[in-house]
C-alpha positions, 0 to 999 in steps of 0.5 A: 500500500502506498503511503499518503506521501507516495500518493502525493508524490505520484500526483506531483509527478503527474502534474509535472509531466502534464506541465511539460507536455503543455509547454512542449505543445506551446513551443510547437504551436500544438494543442496539448489535447492532441498528445496522449500520455501512456504510463509505462508500468512495467517496473511498478507494483499493482498498488502504484498502478491503482493509485495512478488509475485513481488520478484519472490516467487510463492508458497503461503501457506494458512491454511483456505479454505475460505481465500485461495479461496478469495485470489485466486479469487482476485490474481489468481491461477497458474494452475501448479502441485506441482513440476512444475518449476516456469515458469507461464507466468502470474506470478500467485501464486501457492496456497498450502493448508497447514491447516486441510481440512474438507471433506465438503470443498474439492470441493471449495478448488479444484476449486482454488488449487490442492496442499494439504500438509495435507491429514490426513485420509482415509475418506478425501482421499475418498472425495478428490478422489470423487470430483477430479474425478467429476472435471476431475483433479488430486490432488498433496498431502502429507500425514500429520502425528501427529508425536508427538501424540499431542491431539490438533494437526491435522494429522494422528497417525503413526499407521495409516500410512500404511492404509492411504498410501494405500488409497492414492496410490490406488486413481487414481486422487491423486498423492502422493508426500510425508509426512508433519508434525508439531512438538510441539511448542518449542522455542529451534529449536533442540527440533523439530529434533527428530520429523523431523527425525521420519517423514523422517524415516517413509517415508523411511519405507513406500518406503522400504515396497512399500506402496508408489510409487517412486515419494513419496520422499518429506518432508514438515516440518519446519517453521520460528523457526526450518526450518534450523533443518528441512532442515538438517533432509531432508525437501524439503518444508519449510513453512515460515511466520513470518521470511518473514514478520517481520517488514513489514508494511501493515500486 
């Protein structure tokens, strides 16, 4: 159980993150309402997540299917689309799968969430389509690209963008909403700016070529160290962990 001090720290951290989002939007001439916060909860316990839900945050991101499934079993899962307003009467979390997804775990994942930020191969696209058709549901997805070409990072290489976009766009049980990336780690947030800009430019190119539909407009990019820069470069989803939970006991 979190202490009152821990809950207060969590609320303060959340206010700071929202303030940073608003300030980055001001600099970029954007509406803060166009940027959605996804709280990355992989390193915190259930009490901390419950306290976060009590603040009104509904969008939670997990990197591993097993942990997402376990937590969704315990805390519940909102049956909402990616872009649905926060109107769930039961105040249930909306789970985002933000980590690498193996094809043999697609079925287990789709029973708990249909929001995927990391669609990174044609083979995975085909498996998601197959399982979604069997379950009679539609998956909201973003294509993940390894913009920097890092060997150890997941994400499709940029040269496969056309083929991956085509496969996802032709899958009737996948709604393609945008792109996602993770830049190389660097303590200087400005180092991530070229990678974010490149993802934005890729989305613009895919839209201009007609490779993706008119609903494919979103960019999932930016974490604690660089989310302000990501917003300046067009992020519509930011995935924030440590900035929210720093100094909060129970994690």
